N, C-alpha and C positions, 0 to 999 in steps of 0.2 A: 346768144349767152348759150345754150346748150343746155341740157339734161343736168338738173342734179345729182350730185355721184350717190353711186349705190350705197355706201356709208353710213350719209345722209338721210337719203330715206328709211333704212331701215331702223337709225337711231328715233328718228320721226316717228315713225310706226311701232317701235319699242315703248316711249313715252305715252302713245295712245293707251296701246293696251294696259299700262301700269294705270295710267288714270282709269282708264273705264275700270277693271279691277277692284282697283281703292274703291274708287264711287259704289259698285254692287255690294263688297265685303261691307266696307260703312251699314249702308243704307241697311241690309240684313240683318248686321248686329243693333242697330236700331229700332227698327222695326219688331223686333223677339224682344226687346226690352222694354219700348212703350209701346207698342201694337202699333196698327195701320196706321190711325190718325194721328197719333203723337209722333209725327215725323218731320220734319219741312226740309227743304233745300238749303237753307241757312246753317241748319244742324248736321245737315252731311255735308257742306261745305266744310265749316269747321271741325268735324271729324277727321274730315280726310286730308286737311290741308290745303285744300284747293279753293282758291278764290270762288264765288257764285258764279261771274262774269265767264269765267274757263267752266264750270261745269253747268251751267247752261249750253254752253256749246255743244257738250255729250250730250246730255239729257234734257228734255224740255218742261221735265215736272218725274215726282216723287213715283206717281205711276209705271212714267218710262222705265225708270231704271229697277223696279220689282219686276214689271218684264222681261227686262235683260237678265235677271237673278234669277228667276222660273225657268226660262229656257236652257242657262247653262245646265240647273239642274235637272233638267229633263233628255238634256242631251249628257250630263256624268249617270245618270240610272240607266238606258239605251245602253250608253258603253259598258257599264257594267254586268247587264244583263247577256251581252256579246261574251265577256269576257269567262261569264259562270259557263256561258254553253261550250265557246271554246276547250275550256278546262276539265269537261267533266265527259265522261264517256256514255256512247250515243245510247238509246233506247230509254226505258224506263228512268234508272240515273240522271240522265242530262233534264228529261223534264222536270222531275222530283226536284232537281235543283235549282232549274230556271225559276219554276214556279215557287218556291218559297222565299229565294231573290226578292222576285216580283211582288210577293204578300209582305214581305219583310220592307221592303220601299215603299207599298201604300199605307201598310202602317205607322211608318217614321212619319211621312206626309200628312196624315192623319191628326196627328200633334199640333199642325199650324192653327193659325188663326183662320174660323171659318171665313170672316168675313174678304181676307187675305186670299185666299182660297177660290172664293168665288170671283173674284176681280182677276183674277192670272188663269184661272181657265176657263175666261173668253176666247181669247187670241187666237191667232191661226196657227202658230206654233205648236200651240197644244192638239189642234185638233188633226195637225201634218202626222206630231211626235204620238198620238193616239191609233192615227193610221200604219204608221211605221209597229207602233207596238204590236198589232193584232195580225201583221203580216209576220212579224218577228216568231210569235207566239204557237204561226199557224204552220211556220216553216219544223219549229222542235217538234210538235205533235204531230205533222205529216214525215217526220225522221224516226219519231217512237211508233209508231205505226208500221212504218215499212221491216222494222225488224219483231214485229212481232210483238212488241212487249204490252202494246193495249191495244182497245178495242180495235175494230175496224167495220163496223157495223153503222156509224154513226160519223158524216164529212167531217173532215176537220176543222173546218169552217164554224160547225157549230158545237165541233167542243171546244172551241175556239172562244168563242162567246159564253160559253159554259160557264168555263174557268175565270176568264174575267170577269164575268159579273158574280160568280162566286167568290172569288178572292178578294173584291171593291171591301168587302164588309170588314175586311183587316184594318181598312180605315178608322173603324170604333175599337178597335183588339188595340190595349196597352201592355199586354202579357205577350211577351216570346212563346212561351207555353203554348196561350190559346191561340196563336198566328200558326204556329206549327200545328195545331188540331185543325185548322180550318182547311190548309193544304193537303192535311192525309185527308180530310173528309172528301176534299176537293177530285184530289187524287185518286178515291173509291169509285169514284163515278168513270174512270177510265179503263180499270182493269176488265180482263178478259174473262169470259166464264171461267175455265180453266184455273185463274189464278185466285178465284176468291174461294 
């Protein structure tokens, strides 16, 4: 019989992607409206217009849909940080722009339901994303140090740990001005003695 035509395969794949995206989007909206415990697979099927049997072919339960949504959010945040890096001049301006974008993402994440956050942050994808984030921030710090824009008496990996831990506090801040102050306070620890 041979293989299915390529156009057929692409159509099927596009349909699968559309079903998956619709499911993820509907679930995120329902959780935002009703909370984590107030969402069922029946509700998701109704809101997406997808039959429950079809829905179960893609996801076994609400938790797996939320994990897929969270993975998508993490990937978008990491891509956003790369864009900020690529659009900003090297040295201190790049470091400041990347850390500001990161702190804003942390502050936004802090607005989510704590039970949801606890459940979602246990996945392997999150651990891999954290490792990628550490490597990315360390690369930006190393680049800034190479231009002489920041102190060089502390290894980049230590400065990376310092700023990631400091900026984690943004999760408790809901005022953009407070997030800005946190970033500026964190950056003060990077300055060389001649910039003080």
